[in-house]
C-alpha positions as CSV (number, residue, x, y, z in Angstrom):
1,X,58.5,-24.5,-16.6
2,X,60.2,-26.8,-14.0
3,X,61.2,-25.6,-10.6
4,X,63.5,-27.1,-7.9
5,X,64.0,-26.8,-4.3
6,X,67.3,-27.7,-2.7
7,X,67.5,-28.4,1.1
8,X,70.9,-28.1,2.7
9,X,71.5,-30.8,5.4
10,X,74.4,-32.1,7.5
11,X,74.8,-35.5,8.9
12,X,73.3,-35.2,12.4
13,X,76.5,-36.3,14.2
14,X,77.1,-35.2,17.8
15,X,79.7,-32.5,17.9
16,X,79.3,-31.8,14.2
17,X,76.0,-29.9,14.1
18,X,74.6,-27.0,16.2
19,X,78.1,-26.5,17.6
20,X,77.1,-23.1,19.2
21,X,74.6,-25.1,21.4
22,X,77.0,-27.8,22.4
23,X,78.5,-25.9,25.5
24,X,74.9,-25.5,26.8
25,X,73.2,-28.7,25.7
26,X,76.0,-31.2,25.2
27,X,76.8,-32.8,21.7
28,X,74.1,-35.5,21.9
29,X,71.2,-33.1,22.7
30,X,72.5,-30.5,20.2
31,X,72.5,-33.2,17.6
32,X,69.0,-34.4,18.6
33,X,67.7,-30.9,18.3
34,X,69.3,-30.5,14.8
35,X,67.7,-33.8,13.7
36,X,64.3,-32.7,14.8
37,X,64.5,-29.3,13.1
38,X,65.8,-30.8,9.9
39,X,63.1,-33.5,9.9
40,X,60.4,-30.8,10.3
41,X,61.8,-28.9,7.4
42,X,62.0,-31.9,5.2
43,X,58.4,-32.9,6.1
44,X,57.0,-29.5,5.5
45,X,58.7,-28.6,2.2
46,X,57.6,-31.7,0.4
47,X,55.9,-30.6,-2.8
48,X,52.2,-31.1,-2.4
49,X,51.1,-31.0,-6.1
50,X,54.4,-31.4,-8.0
51,X,55.1,-27.7,-8.1
52,X,58.8,-28.4,-7.8
53,X,61.4,-31.2,-7.7
54,X,63.1,-31.4,-4.3
55,X,66.9,-32.2,-3.9
56,X,68.6,-32.8,-0.6
57,X,72.2,-31.5,-0.6
58,X,74.2,-33.2,2.1
59,X,77.6,-33.0,3.8
60,X,80.1,-34.5,4.5
61,X,80.5,-36.3,1.2
62,X,81.1,-39.7,2.7
63,X,77.7,-39.7,4.6
64,X,75.4,-40.7,1.7
65,X,74.5,-44.1,3.2
66,X,73.9,-42.4,6.6
67,X,71.7,-39.8,5.1
68,X,69.8,-42.3,3.0
69,X,69.1,-44.4,6.0
70,X,67.9,-41.3,8.0
71,X,65.6,-39.9,5.3
72,X,64.9,-42.7,2.8
73,X,63.4,-42.1,-0.6
74,X,64.9,-38.7,-1.3
75,X,67.1,-37.4,-4.1
76,X,70.5,-36.9,-2.5
77,X,73.4,-34.8,-3.9
78,X,76.7,-34.2,-2.1
79,X,77.6,-30.6,-1.4
80,X,80.6,-29.4,-3.4
81,X,82.7,-26.4,-2.4
82,X,85.2,-25.0,0.2
83,X,82.8,-22.7,1.9
84,X,79.0,-22.2,2.2
85,X,78.9,-19.7,-0.7
86,X,80.7,-22.1,-3.1
87,X,78.5,-24.9,-2.0
88,X,75.3,-22.9,-2.7
89,X,76.6,-21.8,-6.1
90,X,77.4,-25.4,-7.0
91,X,73.9,-26.5,-5.8
92,X,72.3,-23.9,-8.1
93,X,74.3,-25.2,-11.0
94,X,73.5,-28.9,-10.2
95,X,69.7,-28.1,-10.1
96,X,69.9,-26.1,-13.3
97,X,71.8,-28.8,-15.1
98,X,69.0,-31.2,-14.2
99,X,66.7,-29.0,-16.1
100,X,65.3,-26.6,-13.6
101,X,64.6,-23.1,-14.7
102,X,63.9,-21.7,-11.2
103,X,65.7,-22.9,-8.1
104,X,65.3,-22.2,-4.4
105,X,67.7,-23.1,-1.6
106,X,66.9,-23.3,2.1
107,X,68.6,-24.4,5.2
108,X,67.4,-27.1,7.6
109,X,66.7,-25.2,10.9
110,X,64.0,-22.7,10.1
111,X,60.7,-23.2,12.1
112,X,57.5,-23.0,10.1
113,X,59.0,-23.1,6.6
114,X,56.5,-24.8,4.3
115,X,56.0,-25.7,0.7
116,X,53.8,-22.7,0.2
117,X,56.7,-20.4,1.2
118,X,58.8,-22.2,-1.4
119,X,56.1,-21.8,-4.1
120,X,55.8,-18.1,-3.2
121,X,59.6,-17.6,-3.6
122,X,59.7,-19.5,-7.0
123,X,56.6,-17.8,-8.4
124,X,58.1,-14.4,-7.5
125,X,60.9,-15.1,-10.1
126,X,58.3,-14.4,-12.8
127,X,58.9,-10.7,-12.2
128,X,62.0,-10.6,-10.0
129,X,65.5,-11.8,-10.5
130,X,66.0,-12.9,-6.9
131,X,64.0,-13.8,-3.9
132,X,65.5,-13.7,-0.4
133,X,64.1,-14.8,2.9
134,X,65.8,-12.7,5.7
135,X,66.7,-14.5,8.9
136,X,66.5,-12.5,12.1
137,X,70.2,-13.1,12.8
138,X,71.2,-11.0,9.7
139,X,71.6,-13.9,7.3
140,X,69.0,-15.5,5.1
141,X,67.1,-18.7,5.2
142,X,66.0,-18.9,1.5
143,X,67.4,-17.7,-1.7
144,X,65.8,-18.3,-5.1
145,X,67.1,-17.6,-8.6
146,X,66.2,-18.2,-12.2
147,X,69.8,-18.5,-13.5
148,X,73.2,-19.0,-12.1
149,X,74.6,-16.0,-10.2
150,X,77.9,-17.1,-8.7
151,X,78.9,-13.5,-7.9
152,X,76.1,-13.4,-5.2
153,X,78.1,-15.9,-3.2
154,X,81.7,-14.7,-3.4
155,X,83.5,-12.9,-0.7
156,X,80.7,-13.1,1.8
157,X,81.4,-13.5,5.5
158,X,79.1,-16.4,6.1
159,X,77.7,-16.8,9.6
160,X,77.8,-13.2,10.4
161,X,75.0,-10.5,10.9
162,X,76.0,-8.8,7.6
163,X,75.1,-11.6,5.2
164,X,71.6,-10.4,4.1
165,X,72.7,-6.7,3.9
166,X,75.8,-7.5,1.8
167,X,73.8,-9.8,-0.5
168,X,71.2,-7.0,-1.0
169,X,74.0,-4.6,-1.8
170,X,75.5,-7.1,-4.2
171,X,72.2,-7.6,-6.0
172,X,71.8,-3.8,-6.3
173,X,75.3,-3.5,-7.9
174,X,74.4,-6.3,-10.3
175,X,71.0,-4.6,-11.2
176,X,68.9,-7.5,-9.9
177,X,65.3,-7.0,-8.7
178,X,64.7,-8.6,-5.3
179,X,61.5,-9.9,-3.7
180,X,62.1,-9.9,0.1
181,X,60.1,-12.6,1.9
182,X,58.8,-12.8,5.5
183,X,61.6,-12.7,8.1
184,X,62.1,-16.0,10.1
185,X,64.4,-17.2,12.8
186,X,67.2,-19.7,12.3
187,X,67.8,-21.8,15.4
188,X,71.5,-21.4,16.2
189,X,71.8,-20.1,19.7
190,X,70.4,-20.8,23.1
191,X,68.5,-17.4,22.9
192,X,67.0,-18.6,19.6
193,X,65.9,-21.8,21.3
194,X,64.4,-19.9,24.2
195,X,62.3,-17.7,22.1
196,X,60.9,-20.5,19.9
197,X,60.8,-23.3,22.6
198,X,57.0,-23.6,22.7
199,X,57.1,-24.4,19.0
200,X,60.2,-26.6,19.2
201,X,59.1,-28.6,22.3
202,X,56.7,-30.8,20.3
203,X,59.3,-31.8,17.8
204,X,62.1,-33.2,20.1
205,X,62.5,-36.3,22.1
206,X,62.2,-36.3,25.9
207,X,66.0,-36.5,26.5
208,X,66.5,-33.5,24.2
209,X,63.8,-31.6,25.9
210,X,65.1,-32.3,29.3
211,X,68.6,-31.0,28.3
212,X,67.1,-27.9,26.7
213,X,64.9,-27.0,29.7
214,X,67.8,-27.6,32.1
215,X,70.0,-25.2,30.0
216,X,67.2,-22.7,29.9
217,X,66.7,-22.9,33.7
218,X,63.2,-24.2,33.5
219,X,61.7,-26.2,36.3
220,X,60.8,-29.8,35.2
221,X,57.1,-30.5,35.0
222,X,55.4,-32.1,38.1
223,X,54.8,-35.7,37.7
224,X,51.7,-37.3,39.4
225,X,52.5,-40.5,41.3
């Protein structure tokens, strides 16, 4: 059997990523934070022993050269679809068409996500139809399937606190068995950053850290002269 992981990424352009953080951090620092989180996910989800093929699905479509320069040596595929659900359904189809028989999709801003989490999700498809990793904001950070299920992605209010619950309801209607994984936190809001800052701090550059700590109302560290 052959498995695949798809990672969803955006070009890390100021003002186009982590837009909910832009008012607090500014566009450059928000983009820097996104870049650091995405790089951590890409590093930590590299298959260690060939358990799965990894594909990076990117947007916008004209950013291929930018993405290849950012993270060289990867397998890049442009996202295709009018909303997130359509893009995820298309990504599953693209991976299956490449010969995969099990596919997991993840986002690019979940702290601590590793290749072992991906393997757990993919292996669970041996006796479940679907694996879902719930996010603490009501969405999900991972979804894994053994076949195309476009109905799971239609009519969902993406970006809302009901995404995980509605997807579970949809799975029940379809008669699908579900493996629910460990909950994790997406980093979307300043409160998310605050709660995870000790883990995020080591990932970001000093200018990004300074912007975040200012937004969080943290005192700058004392400098010895």
